[in-house]
N, C-alpha and C positions, 0 to 999 in steps of 0.2 A: 504494500500500500504506500503511495507517495504522499508527501506532506502537502497540505493545502494552505495557501497564503490568504489571510483575511485582511482586507483593507478597511480600516476603521475611520480614516480621515482623508481629507483631500490635501495633497502635498502642494506647497507653493512651488512655483517655477524657480529653478535654480538659476543664479546669475554667475557666470564665470568671467573673471577679469580678462582683459586682453593678454596680460602677462601669463596667466594660467593656461589660456587656450594655446598660446604659443609654446609653452612648456610641454603640454600634452602632445601637440603636433611634432615637436622636436623629438620627444620620446618615441613616438610611433615611427619616425624616420630612422631611428638608430638600427644598425645591422642586428638581425635576430628578432626584432620586434615587428609587429604588424598593427595595422589600424584596429583590427578586431580585438587583439589582446589588450591594447591600451584602452580601447573603448570599454571593454568589460571591467578593467581595473578601476576606472573612474565612474562606472555606471552611466556612460554616455552612449547614445546610439551611434554606430559606426558612420552613418551618413552625416551626422552632425560634425564628427571629427574630420571627415573628408571635406566638408564645406569650409570648416575653419582652415584647413590646409590650403584649399584653393584661394581663400581670401588673403591668407598670409602671403602666398606666392604672388598675388596680384597687388600686394601692398595696401589692401583695404583695411586691415586691422590696425594700422599705424595711427589712424586718426582717432581711434577709440581708446587710446592708452589712458586718458584721464577717465575718471569715473562718471563724468557728466554724460547724460544721454544726448544723442545726436538728433537734431530736428531737421528733416529734409526741407529744401528750399521751396518745393512746390506745395 
């Protein structure tokens, strides 16, 4: 018989700093590591980690290093 997880409350959305996102992506890019293993380690969906990697390589996370939220111009 397998264990059953009972969810008793709604969890708040987690907020990762740009520094932490970059650290997770760098860890995933180390030889011997993979996106999946690092995503499981930090309980993040692998697609989210792949998106952060793409944004980092495009330079998009540089603007969000301060903890202030960004407001689009439009």
